[in-house]
C-alpha positions in Angstrom: 19.7 54.1 -56.9 18.0 53.7 -53.5 20.8 51.5 -52.2 23.2 54.4 -52.6 21.1 56.8 -50.6 19.4 54.6 -48.0 22.0 55.4 -45.4 21.5 59.1 -45.6 19.9 60.7 -42.6 18.6 63.9 -44.0 17.1 65.3 -47.3 20.3 67.4 -47.7 22.5 64.3 -47.5 20.3 62.6 -50.0 20.5 65.6 -52.4 24.2 65.9 -52.1 24.7 62.2 -52.7 22.4 62.2 -55.8 24.2 65.3 -57.1 27.6 63.5 -56.7 26.3 60.4 -58.4 24.7 62.2 -61.3 27.0 65.1 -61.9 30.3 64.0 -60.5 32.8 66.1 -58.6 34.5 69.3 -59.9 37.3 67.4 -61.6 34.8 65.2 -63.4 32.9 68.2 -64.6 36.1 69.9 -65.8 37.0 66.7 -67.7 33.6 66.5 -69.2 33.8 70.1 -70.4 37.2 69.5 -71.9 35.9 66.5 -73.8 32.9 68.4 -75.0 35.0 71.3 -76.2 37.3 68.9 -78.1 34.2 67.4 -79.8 33.0 71.0 -80.7 36.4 72.0 -82.1 36.9 68.8 -84.2 33.4 68.1 -85.4 33.2 67.5 -89.2 30.6 66.2 -91.5 31.0 62.5 -92.0 31.0 60.9 -95.5 27.5 60.1 -96.5 26.0 62.1 -93.7 23.1 64.4 -94.5 23.1 68.0 -93.4 20.1 67.2 -91.1 22.1 64.4 -89.5 25.2 66.6 -89.1 23.0 69.4 -87.6 21.5 67.0 -85.1 25.0 65.7 -84.0 26.3 69.3 -83.8 23.3 70.4 -81.7 23.9 67.6 -79.2 27.4 68.8 -78.7 26.3 72.4 -78.3 23.6 71.4 -75.8 26.2 69.3 -73.8 28.4 72.4 -73.6 25.6 74.6 -72.5 24.7 72.1 -69.7 28.3 72.1 -68.6 28.3 75.9 -68.4 30.0 76.8 -71.7 28.0 78.7 -74.3 29.1 79.7 -77.8 27.4 82.6 -79.4 27.1 83.1 -83.2 
């Protein structure tokens, strides 16, 4: 990771570069949100999967959506 920020001159440049590396640009964020929404809308219990396993898998998708700025309310 250091090799990607070692040419930055200021803390602001470092922060912006790290944000770009870790979060991606606006188009990447939009694509990630679309993929997460598709996961949410198509999630089904798998054959042989316990309710606890399904709940864990579903929770991961919901958390991913929340991180990306989309929150579903019961």
